[in-house]
NUMIBA-76462 format. One record per residue (C-alpha): residue number from 1; residue in three letters; x, y, z. Coordinates in pm, whole numbers, m for minus. Layout:
<rs>
{seq:NUM	type:ala	x:X	y:Y	z:Z}
...
</rs>
This chain:
<rs>
{seq:1	type:met	x:m589	y:m2362	z:m583}
{seq:2	type:asp	x:m221	y:m2311	z:m765}
{seq:3	type:gly	x:m200	y:m2239	z:m1138}
{seq:4	type:gln	x:m509	y:m2377	z:m1297}
{seq:5	type:pro	x:m810	y:m2318	z:m1071}
{seq:6	type:thr	x:m986	y:m2623	z:m899}
{seq:7	type:ala	x:m1333	y:m2801	z:m1021}
{seq:8	type:glu	x:m1497	y:m2621	z:m753}
{seq:9	type:val	x:m1363	y:m2277	z:m792}
{seq:10	type:val	x:m1509	y:m2353	z:m1148}
{seq:11	type:asp	x:m1849	y:m2411	z:m1003}
{seq:12	type:gln	x:m1838	y:m2091	z:m870}
{seq:13	type:ile	x:m1786	y:m1908	z:m1163}
{seq:14	type:arg	x:m1947	y:m2064	z:m1430}
{seq:15	type:asp	x:m2207	y:m1829	z:m1472}
{seq:16	type:ile	x:m1962	y:m1541	z:m1518}
{seq:17	type:pro	x:m1896	y:m1402	z:m1907}
{seq:18	type:ile	x:m1575	y:m1382	z:m1891}
{seq:19	type:tyr	x:m1458	y:m1675	z:m1795}
{seq:20	type:arg	x:m1692	y:m1853	z:m2020}
{seq:21	type:pro	x:m1427	y:m1872	z:m2297}
{seq:22	type:ser	x:m1186	y:m2035	z:m2057}
{seq:23	type:ile	x:m1383	y:m2284	z:m1950}
{seq:24	type:glu	x:m1475	y:m2406	z:m2248}
{seq:25	type:arg	x:m1088	y:m2393	z:m2398}
{seq:26	type:gly	x:m1018	y:m2592	z:m2029}
{seq:27	type:tyr	x:m747	y:m2349	z:m1962}
{seq:28	type:phe	x:m722	y:m2018	z:m1764}
{seq:29	type:pro	x:m469	y:m1771	z:m1932}
{seq:30	type:val	x:m315	y:m1477	z:m1688}
{seq:31	type:leu	x:m561	y:m1211	z:m1611}
{seq:32	type:glu	x:m480	y:m891	z:m1730}
{seq:33	type:lys	x:m628	y:m550	z:m1614}
{seq:34	type:pro	x:m739	y:m414	z:m1945}
{seq:35	type:glu	x:m958	y:m743	z:m1979}
{seq:36	type:ile	x:m1118	y:m683	z:m1678}
{seq:37	type:ala	x:m1235	y:m333	z:m1799}
{seq:38	type:arg	x:m1312	y:m458	z:m2142}
{seq:39	type:gly	x:m1701	y:m464	z:m2155}
{seq:40	type:phe	x:m1710	y:m394	z:m1791}
{seq:41	type:pro	x:m1908	y:m463	z:m1612}
{seq:42	type:asp	x:m2141	y:m667	z:m1841}
{seq:43	type:asn	x:m1849	y:m907	z:m1880}
{seq:44	type:trp	x:m1887	y:m973	z:m1505}
{seq:45	type:met	x:m2246	y:m961	z:m1464}
{seq:46	type:thr	x:m2475	y:m1222	z:m1383}
{seq:47	type:pro	x:m2824	y:m1272	z:m1192}
{seq:48	type:arg	x:m2660	y:m1326	z:m882}
{seq:49	type:leu	x:m2465	y:m972	z:m907}
{seq:50	type:ala	x:m2720	y:m829	z:m1035}
{seq:51	type:glu	x:m2930	y:m870	z:m746}
{seq:52	type:ala	x:m2680	y:m775	z:m525}
{seq:53	type:leu	x:m2628	y:m425	z:m710}
{seq:54	type:ala	x:m2971	y:m374	z:m705}
{seq:55	type:ser	x:m3011	y:m467	z:m288}
{seq:56	type:gly	x:m2665	y:m264	z:m182}
{seq:57	type:ala	x:m2511	y:m575	z:m123}
{seq:58	type:ala	x:m2262	y:m510	z:m391}
{seq:59	type:glu	x:m2108	y:m183	z:m514}
{seq:60	type:phe	x:m1882	y:m8	z:m798}
{seq:61	type:val	x:m1539	y:114	z:m682}
{seq:62	type:leu	x:m1206	y:248	z:m807}
{seq:63	type:ser	x:m889	y:74	z:m721}
{seq:64	type:thr	x:m655	y:323	z:m589}
{seq:65	type:gly	x:m372	y:410	z:m826}
{seq:66	type:thr	x:m69	y:525	z:m738}
{seq:67	type:asn	x:108	y:574	z:m1109}
{seq:68	type:his	x:m75	y:347	z:m1311}
{seq:69	type:asp	x:m410	y:342	z:m1410}
{seq:70	type:arg	x:m764	y:336	z:m1199}
{seq:71	type:met	x:m976	y:48	z:m1224}
{seq:72	type:gln	x:m1349	y:m8	z:m1156}
{seq:73	type:ile	x:m1442	y:m339	z:m978}
{seq:74	type:ile	x:m1760	y:m457	z:m796}
{seq:75	type:arg	x:m1727	y:m585	z:m424}
{seq:76	type:pro	x:m1878	y:m571	z:m156}
{seq:77	type:pro	x:m1934	y:m270	z:96}
{seq:78	type:tyr	x:m1636	y:m265	z:288}
{seq:79	type:phe	x:m1453	y:m529	z:178}
{seq:80	type:leu	x:m1132	y:m440	z:225}
{seq:81	type:leu	x:m1172	y:m305	z:598}
{seq:82	type:arg	x:m1350	y:m572	z:633}
{seq:83	type:ser	x:m1029	y:m820	z:530}
{seq:84	type:tyr	x:m798	y:m540	z:756}
{seq:85	type:tyr	x:m1021	y:m589	z:1078}
{seq:86	type:arg	x:m980	y:m950	z:1040}
{seq:87	type:leu	x:m633	y:m973	z:972}
{seq:88	type:trp	x:m572	y:m726	z:1299}
{seq:89	type:ser	x:m809	y:m961	z:1519}
{seq:90	type:glu	x:m594	y:m1244	z:1435}
{seq:91	type:his	x:m239	y:m1148	z:1397}
{seq:92	type:pro	x:m31	y:m1296	z:1671}
{seq:93	type:asp	x:144	y:m948	z:1802}
{seq:94	type:ile	x:m154	y:m713	z:1831}
{seq:95	type:ser	x:m431	y:m885	z:1852}
{seq:96	type:ala	x:m487	y:m774	z:2190}
{seq:97	type:thr	x:m533	y:m447	z:2093}
{seq:98	type:trp	x:m839	y:m536	z:1832}
{seq:99	type:glu	x:m953	y:m783	z:2127}
{seq:100	type:glu	x:m929	y:m454	z:2383}
{seq:101	type:gly	x:m1158	y:m242	z:2149}
{seq:102	type:cys	x:m904	y:m13	z:2092}
{seq:103	type:arg	x:m1020	y:300	z:1852}
{seq:104	type:arg	x:m826	y:343	z:1508}
{seq:105	type:val	x:m674	y:651	z:1381}
{seq:106	type:ser	x:m595	y:639	z:1014}
{seq:107	type:leu	x:m304	y:882	z:888}
{seq:108	type:thr	x:m313	y:792	z:510}
{seq:109	type:thr	x:m382	y:968	z:190}
{seq:110	type:val	x:m619	y:1289	z:205}
{seq:111	type:leu	x:m773	y:1067	z:m57}
{seq:112	type:ala	x:m918	y:816	z:188}
{seq:113	type:thr	x:m1014	y:1093	z:392}
{seq:114	type:glu	x:m1225	y:1236	z:110}
{seq:115	type:his	x:m1398	y:959	z:57}
{seq:116	type:val	x:m1527	y:875	z:417}
{seq:117	type:ala	x:m1617	y:1238	z:422}
{seq:118	type:arg	x:m1837	y:1180	z:47}
{seq:119	type:val	x:m1967	y:883	z:197}
{seq:120	type:asn	x:m2113	y:1028	z:499}
{seq:121	type:ala	x:m2223	y:1324	z:334}
{seq:122	type:arg	x:m2421	y:1128	z:95}
{seq:123	type:lys	x:m2608	y:914	z:406}
{seq:124	type:arg	x:m2729	y:1306	z:535}
{seq:125	type:gly	x:m2798	y:1402	z:138}
{seq:126	type:ala	x:m2562	y:1715	z:181}
{seq:127	type:glu	x:m2267	y:1815	z:8}
{seq:128	type:pro	x:m1909	y:1695	z:202}
{seq:129	type:asp	x:m1758	y:2038	z:346}
{seq:130	type:pro	x:m1427	y:2097	z:227}
{seq:131	type:leu	x:m1274	y:2048	z:601}
{seq:132	type:pro	x:m1488	y:1803	z:761}
{seq:133	type:glu	x:m1525	y:1820	z:1138}
{seq:134	type:leu	x:m1393	y:1452	z:1296}
{seq:135	type:glu	x:m1737	y:1326	z:1305}
{seq:136	type:glu	x:m1783	y:1358	z:957}
{seq:137	type:arg	x:m1428	y:1167	z:910}
{seq:138	type:arg	x:m1579	y:880	z:1104}
{seq:139	type:leu	x:m1559	y:540	z:875}
{seq:140	type:asp	x:m1742	y:309	z:1150}
{seq:141	type:glu	x:m1734	y:315	z:1526}
{seq:142	type:arg	x:m1384	y:231	z:1560}
{seq:143	type:thr	x:m1228	y:406	z:1292}
{seq:144	type:val	x:m1195	y:786	z:1212}
{seq:145	type:tyr	x:m936	y:946	z:928}
{seq:146	type:val	x:m731	y:1274	z:1052}
{seq:147	type:asn	x:m515	y:1373	z:754}
{seq:148	type:leu	x:m680	y:1685	z:497}
{seq:149	type:arg	x:m371	y:1761	z:344}
{seq:150	type:leu	x:m233	y:1638	z:m6}
{seq:151	type:asp	x:118	y:1638	z:103}
{seq:152	type:pro	x:253	y:1572	z:468}
{seq:153	type:ala	x:554	y:1764	z:410}
{seq:154	type:leu	x:376	y:2047	z:364}
{seq:155	type:trp	x:177	y:2039	z:710}
{seq:156	type:glu	x:148	y:2316	z:910}
{seq:157	type:arg	x:181	y:2364	z:1303}
{seq:158	type:asp	x:m196	y:2382	z:1365}
{seq:159	type:glu	x:m284	y:2067	z:1144}
{seq:160	type:val	x:m11	y:1834	z:1284}
{seq:161	type:glu	x:m138	y:1978	z:1695}
{seq:162	type:arg	x:m543	y:1893	z:1552}
{seq:163	type:met	x:m436	y:1538	z:1455}
{seq:164	type:leu	x:m263	y:1451	z:1798}
{seq:165	type:ala	x:m543	y:1604	z:1968}
{seq:166	type:glu	x:m775	y:1368	z:1770}
{seq:167	type:met	x:m494	y:1059	z:1846}
{seq:168	type:arg	x:m537	y:1172	z:2218}
{seq:169	type:thr	x:m950	y:1158	z:2149}
{seq:170	type:ala	x:m913	y:813	z:2019}
{seq:171	type:arg	x:m620	y:700	z:2339}
{seq:172	type:asp	x:m864	y:886	z:2623}
{seq:173	type:ala	x:m1166	y:659	z:2483}
{seq:174	type:his	x:m1008	y:362	z:2581}
{seq:175	type:pro	x:m1023	y:241	z:2994}
{seq:176	type:lys	x:m618	y:122	z:2914}
{seq:177	type:gly	x:m532	y:438	z:2722}
{seq:178	type:trp	x:m455	y:247	z:2418}
{seq:179	type:tyr	x:m549	y:338	z:2049}
{seq:180	type:his	x:m436	y:163	z:1738}
{seq:181	type:leu	x:m269	y:388	z:1473}
{seq:182	type:asp	x:m317	y:301	z:1094}
{seq:183	type:cys	x:m83	y:472	z:840}
{seq:184	type:ser	x:115	y:517	z:543}
{seq:185	type:ser	x:480	y:506	z:666}
{seq:186	type:tyr	x:563	y:814	z:494}
{seq:187	type:his	x:277	y:1002	z:641}
{seq:188	type:leu	x:348	y:897	z:991}
{seq:189	type:ala	x:740	y:959	z:909}
{seq:190	type:his	x:643	y:1286	z:832}
{seq:191	type:leu	x:456	y:1349	z:1168}
{seq:192	type:val	x:715	y:1240	z:1363}
{seq:193	type:arg	x:953	y:1479	z:1190}
{seq:194	type:lys	x:696	y:1759	z:1255}
{seq:195	type:val	x:664	y:1709	z:1588}
{seq:196	type:ser	x:1047	y:1676	z:1657}
{seq:197	type:glu	x:1075	y:1990	z:1489}
{seq:198	type:trp	x:790	y:2136	z:1708}
{seq:199	type:ser	x:904	y:1967	z:2024}
{seq:200	type:leu	x:552	y:1829	z:2045}
{seq:201	type:trp	x:655	y:1486	z:2189}
{seq:202	type:asp	x:416	y:1543	z:2503}
{seq:203	type:lys	x:135	y:1573	z:2269}
{seq:204	type:phe	x:179	y:1257	z:2111}
{seq:205	type:pro	x:8	y:1000	z:2233}
{seq:206	type:gln	x:227	y:656	z:2160}
{seq:207	type:pro	x:2	y:405	z:2029}
{seq:208	type:ala	x:m28	y:40	z:2114}
{seq:209	type:ser	x:m12	y:m111	z:1781}
{seq:210	type:ile	x:62	y:29	z:1465}
{seq:211	type:ile	x:18	y:m85	z:1104}
{seq:212	type:his	x:136	y:64	z:750}
{seq:213	type:ala	x:m101	y:m99	z:480}
{seq:214	type:tyr	x:m94	y:150	z:186}
{seq:215	type:glu	x:252	y:137	z:m24}
{seq:216	type:tyr	x:578	y:35	z:m5}
{seq:217	type:thr	x:780	y:132	z:293}
{seq:218	type:pro	x:1104	y:208	z:248}
{seq:219	type:val	x:1412	y:46	z:473}
{seq:220	type:asn	x:1516	y:397	z:609}
{seq:221	type:val	x:1159	y:448	z:657}
{seq:222	type:lys	x:1104	y:144	z:878}
{seq:223	type:arg	x:1377	y:236	z:1058}
{seq:224	type:tyr	x:1303	y:537	z:1202}
{seq:225	type:leu	x:996	y:460	z:1296}
{seq:226	type:gln	x:1160	y:137	z:1509}
{seq:227	type:gln	x:1371	y:427	z:1670}
{seq:228	type:his	x:1023	y:631	z:1748}
{seq:229	type:phe	x:765	y:354	z:1869}
{seq:230	type:ala	x:783	y:75	z:2094}
{seq:231	type:cys	x:478	y:m69	z:1978}
{seq:232	type:pro	x:457	y:m356	z:1705}
{seq:233	type:ile	x:452	y:m219	z:1372}
{seq:234	type:ile	x:304	y:m443	z:1120}
{seq:235	type:asp	x:291	y:m434	z:769}
{seq:236	type:leu	x:11	y:m577	z:561}
{seq:237	type:phe	x:m6	y:m619	z:160}
{seq:238	type:gly	x:m278	y:m621	z:m13}
{seq:239	type:ser	x:m512	y:m420	z:m263}
{seq:240	type:thr	x:m867	y:m247	z:m323}
{seq:241	type:glu	x:m1001	y:m562	z:m572}
{seq:242	type:leu	x:m833	y:m847	z:m342}
{seq:243	type:gly	x:m824	y:m752	z:20}
{seq:244	type:tyr	x:m502	y:m817	z:233}
{seq:245	type:leu	x:m283	y:m1129	z:128}
{seq:246	type:tyr	x:13	y:m1105	z:355}
{seq:247	type:tyr	x:126	y:m962	z:698}
{seq:248	type:ser	x:446	y:m935	z:847}
{seq:249	type:asp	x:523	y:m961	z:1165}
{seq:250	type:arg	x:706	y:m800	z:1422}
{seq:251	type:arg	x:1024	y:m836	z:1310}
{seq:252	type:gly	x:936	y:m772	z:958}
{seq:253	type:arg	x:899	y:m1181	z:830}
{seq:254	type:tyr	x:637	y:m1222	z:593}
{seq:255	type:arg	x:311	y:m1499	z:666}
{seq:256	type:pro	x:58	y:m1580	z:394}
{seq:257	type:his	x:m340	y:m1469	z:476}
{seq:258	type:leu	x:m484	y:m1655	z:200}
{seq:259	type:asp	x:m809	y:m1736	z:271}
{seq:260	type:lys	x:m1007	y:m1854	z:m60}
{seq:261	type:met	x:m697	y:m1759	z:m242}
{seq:262	type:ser	x:m348	y:m1892	z:m387}
{seq:263	type:val	x:m92	y:m1682	z:m560}
{seq:264	type:glu	x:155	y:m1839	z:m824}
{seq:265	type:leu	x:498	y:m1607	z:m920}
{seq:266	type:leu	x:574	y:m1580	z:m1232}
{seq:267	type:pro	x:952	y:m1368	z:m1368}
{seq:268	type:val	x:924	y:m1043	z:m1482}
{seq:269	type:ala	x:1184	y:m1112	z:m1720}
{seq:270	type:pro	x:1351	y:m1447	z:m1845}
{seq:271	type:asp	x:1610	y:m1566	z:m1561}
{seq:272	type:ser	x:1514	y:m1249	z:m1340}
{seq:273	type:gln	x:1440	y:m1327	z:m940}
{seq:274	type:ile	x:1210	y:m1049	z:m932}
{seq:275	type:tyr	x:840	y:m1194	z:m948}
{seq:276	type:his	x:534	y:m1050	z:m981}
{seq:277	type:leu	x:206	y:m1176	z:m833}
{seq:278	type:val	x:m31	y:m1419	z:m1015}
{seq:279	type:val	x:m357	y:m1446	z:m786}
{seq:280	type:ser	x:m649	y:m1670	z:m797}
{seq:281	type:ser	x:m930	y:m1566	z:m532}
{seq:282	type:val	x:m1306	y:m1595	z:m485}
{seq:283	type:arg	x:m1282	y:m1427	z:m203}
{seq:284	type:asn	x:m1465	y:m1135	z:m356}
{seq:285	type:pro	x:m1793	y:m1319	z:m431}
{seq:286	type:tyr	x:m1881	y:m1078	z:m696}
{seq:287	type:met	x:m1641	y:m1051	z:m884}
{seq:288	type:pro	x:m1366	y:m1340	z:m830}
{seq:289	type:leu	x:m1037	y:m1321	z:m991}
{seq:290	type:ile	x:m895	y:m1640	z:m1151}
{seq:291	type:arg	x:m494	y:m1598	z:m1238}
{seq:292	type:tyr	x:m506	y:m1225	z:m1197}
{seq:293	type:arg	x:m212	y:m1016	z:m1244}
{seq:294	type:ser	x:m211	y:m803	z:m968}
{seq:295	type:gly	x:83	y:m551	z:m1075}
{seq:296	type:asp	x:298	y:m613	z:m755}
{seq:297	type:cys	x:624	y:m761	z:m789}
{seq:298	type:val	x:814	y:m959	z:m493}
{seq:299	type:arg	x:1127	y:m1119	z:m403}
{seq:300	type:thr	x:1165	y:m1472	z:m210}
{seq:301	type:leu	x:1433	y:m1568	z:44}
{seq:302	type:asp	x:1570	y:m1836	z:m208}
{seq:303	type:gly	x:1482	y:m1642	z:m505}
{seq:304	type:thr	x:1286	y:m1932	z:m674}
{seq:305	type:pro	x:908	y:m1878	z:m731}
{seq:306	type:asp	x:782	y:m1989	z:m398}
{seq:307	type:pro	x:492	y:m1777	z:m263}
{seq:308	type:asp	x:539	y:m1950	z:97}
{seq:309	type:arg	x:935	y:m1786	z:104}
{seq:310	type:ile	x:831	y:m1445	z:m20}
{seq:311	type:ala	x:1109	y:m1189	z:182}
{seq:312	type:arg	x:986	y:m852	z:21}
{seq:313	type:phe	x:744	y:m690	z:m197}
{seq:314	type:cys	x:925	y:m455	z:m410}
{seq:315	type:gly	x:709	y:m233	z:m578}
{seq:316	type:arg	x:508	y:m211	z:m944}
{seq:317	type:glu	x:592	y:m410	z:m1199}
{seq:318	type:lys	x:477	y:m101	z:m1410}
{seq:319	type:glu	x:742	y:103	z:m1255}
{seq:320	type:leu	x:1010	y:m121	z:m1293}
{seq:321	type:leu	x:1368	y:10	z:m1446}
{seq:322	type:arg	x:1504	y:m195	z:m1751}
{seq:323	type:thr	x:1880	y:m225	z:m1736}
{seq:324	type:ala	x:2151	y:m420	z:m1977}
{seq:325	type:his	x:2104	y:m639	z:m1643}
{seq:326	type:gly	x:1792	y:m707	z:m1618}
{seq:327	type:pro	x:1503	y:m531	z:m1487}
{seq:328	type:val	x:1533	y:m302	z:m1149}
{seq:329	type:ser	x:1253	y:m225	z:m889}
{seq:330	type:gln	x:1207	y:25	z:m660}
{seq:331	type:gly	x:1313	y:m252	z:m339}
{seq:332	type:asp	x:1659	y:m282	z:m547}
{seq:333	type:leu	x:1708	y:51	z:m505}
{seq:334	type:asp	x:1586	y:125	z:m144}
{seq:335	type:asp	x:1823	y:m121	z:m61}
{seq:336	type:arg	x:2167	y:62	z:m187}
{seq:337	type:val	x:2075	y:396	z:m54}
{seq:338	type:ala	x:1968	y:216	z:317}
{seq:339	type:ala	x:2307	y:64	z:247}
{seq:340	type:ala	x:2466	y:358	z:193}
{seq:341	type:thr	x:2315	y:596	z:451}
{seq:342	type:pro	x:2025	y:570	z:725}
{seq:343	type:arg	x:1994	y:962	z:666}
{seq:344	type:val	x:1776	y:939	z:359}
{seq:345	type:phe	x:1407	y:967	z:369}
{seq:346	type:leu	x:1269	y:1026	z:43}
{seq:347	type:his	x:1447	y:932	z:m264}
{seq:348	type:gln	x:1357	y:954	z:m620}
{seq:349	type:leu	x:1561	y:819	z:m931}
{seq:350	type:arg	x:1528	y:1060	z:m1251}
{seq:351	type:val	x:1681	y:907	z:m1542}
{seq:352	type:thr	x:1793	y:1212	z:m1768}
{seq:353	type:gly	x:1950	y:989	z:m2033}
{seq:354	type:glu	x:2043	y:682	z:m2213}
{seq:355	type:ala	x:2371	y:670	z:m1977}
{seq:356	type:glu	x:2296	y:936	z:m1669}
{seq:357	type:ala	x:2104	y:938	z:m1374}
{seq:358	type:glu	x:2018	y:1201	z:m1068}
{seq:359	type:leu	x:1906	y:1039	z:m739}
{seq:360	type:his	x:1696	y:1329	z:m593}
{seq:361	type:cys	x:1691	y:1244	z:m186}
{seq:362	type:thr	x:1534	y:1463	z:148}
{seq:363	type:thr	x:1695	y:1377	z:453}
{seq:364	type:phe	x:1529	y:1292	z:813}
{seq:365	type:asp	x:1747	y:1604	z:960}
{seq:366	type:gly	x:1666	y:1837	z:673}
{seq:367	type:ala	x:2063	y:1824	z:610}
{seq:368	type:pro	x:2310	y:1757	z:318}
{seq:369	type:leu	x:2453	y:1476	z:303}
{seq:370	type:gly	x:2807	y:1415	z:381}
{seq:371	type:pro	x:3074	y:1397	z:76}
{seq:372	type:ala	x:3117	y:1029	z:155}
{seq:373	type:glu	x:2759	y:918	z:223}
{seq:374	type:ala	x:2661	y:1079	z:m150}
{seq:375	type:ala	x:2950	y:883	z:m330}
{seq:376	type:ala	x:2879	y:588	z:m154}
{seq:377	type:leu	x:2506	y:667	z:m310}
{seq:378	type:glu	x:2611	y:739	z:m655}
{seq:379	type:asp	x:2851	y:432	z:m673}
{seq:380	type:gly	x:2558	y:179	z:m573}
{seq:381	type:val	x:2295	y:339	z:m796}
{seq:382	type:arg	x:2576	y:329	z:m1058}
{seq:383	type:glu	x:2611	y:m43	z:m1007}
{seq:384	type:leu	x:2259	y:m113	z:m997}
{seq:385	type:thr	x:2166	y:75	z:m1265}
{seq:386	type:gly	x:2470	y:108	z:m1569}
{seq:387	type:arg	x:2385	y:462	z:m1506}
{seq:388	type:arg	x:2617	y:712	z:m1399}
{seq:389	type:cys	x:2445	y:882	z:m1090}
{seq:390	type:arg	x:2469	y:1225	z:m900}
{seq:391	type:val	x:2318	y:1247	z:m564}
{seq:392	type:glu	x:2119	y:1581	z:m527}
{seq:393	type:his	x:1990	y:1713	z:m199}
{seq:394	type:arg	x:1600	y:1857	z:m193}
{seq:395	type:ala	x:1411	y:2026	z:77}
{seq:396	type:his	x:1099	y:1902	z:m103}
{seq:397	type:ile	x:980	y:1586	z:m250}
{seq:398	type:ala	x:650	y:1661	z:m413}
{seq:399	type:ile	x:400	y:1348	z:m352}
{seq:400	type:gly	x:199	y:1242	z:m627}
{seq:401	type:lys	x:m179	y:1324	z:m690}
{seq:402	type:ser	x:m237	y:1011	z:m510}
{seq:403	type:gly	x:m131	y:1075	z:m232}
{seq:404	type:lys	x:155	y:831	z:m304}
{seq:405	type:tyr	x:538	y:876	z:m397}
{seq:406	type:ala	x:689	y:784	z:m724}
{seq:407	type:trp	x:1030	y:594	z:m705}
{seq:408	type:leu	x:1110	y:660	z:m1076}
{seq:409	type:ala	x:1066	y:942	z:m1321}
{seq:410	type:lys	x:1210	y:958	z:m1679}
{seq:411	type:asp	x:1292	y:1281	z:m1832}
{seq:412	type:his	x:1347	y:1145	z:m2198}
</rs>
């Protein structure tokens, strides 16, 4: 299924209106998000899909937008969760915690918590409570969501103690005292900072395994979590519409999980070694995506477009910074930050002019960077972007309305 779809795949999508012109031409162009939305859902409708929607075997959902538009898609219920559970159950470093029946505590965006609470309230024919109790935040018998605030930097002590108590409930339900922690890496780092600030480590039950799977994890955040947790910490890469495609091992190396999928890497600009993902997938039987541009960017171990040699997922294509030396990704800036100092927690590059920028930073310990650290950061940003840079310490960098952080902002 590399590049153009195989005859077997074409047979599976033959009745879907959006693909009929490509089948007639014998060539499938890259499928862009606006094309998916144009004429939706009629451009996807087949008798099989109509029957699945009527029976509940398929449902409409929205993709999770960070700093890009959300997209309506059709998929089986719990499509992403099943993809997650399968990877967890097969992962060479953490499958034991699945097999042992560990409860899963999810510490991620409040939007995810609110979605679960809405679904559960709808089942009861009720409106969701603004502060839903634990059982109202239970996705299934295995998974519960704990965050009730948009910005984790603003968690107060009673909120942190409640979440820690809910983690202990999951731990205490297991005969070995094990539980699995699913998280946004940023949210977990915020929790660790709060626990340290308020000396609550005796109330924090150590997880048996950790997965972060919601957004890009900076190098410094990864280091910080590894310093505080002895268990394997695994990264999953995927999306609402595709499920999960790659997973890291406990040493950070990525491995493909391309069940009913294939991946192409196309350069984001001529001569660039940043590639965007083009995915062909029939994993979702109701909305198979053929040569779909996901909007995600990667770098490979050797700079070649080999999907088996992906070294890192380095951000979103729409969030690339164009420079005279070519596009710069979130991961490129993150490398410069991590090389300059391990103390930076959150950072955001603000482009203030054609040749100027500011790098706003918070630190894990809350103290401003020293002159040498700040100078190293300013030099690194200037070399990377071609812009003069001033580093500015911030006590707080606000999270986006999606519950995720933007690495790049433009003031002009």
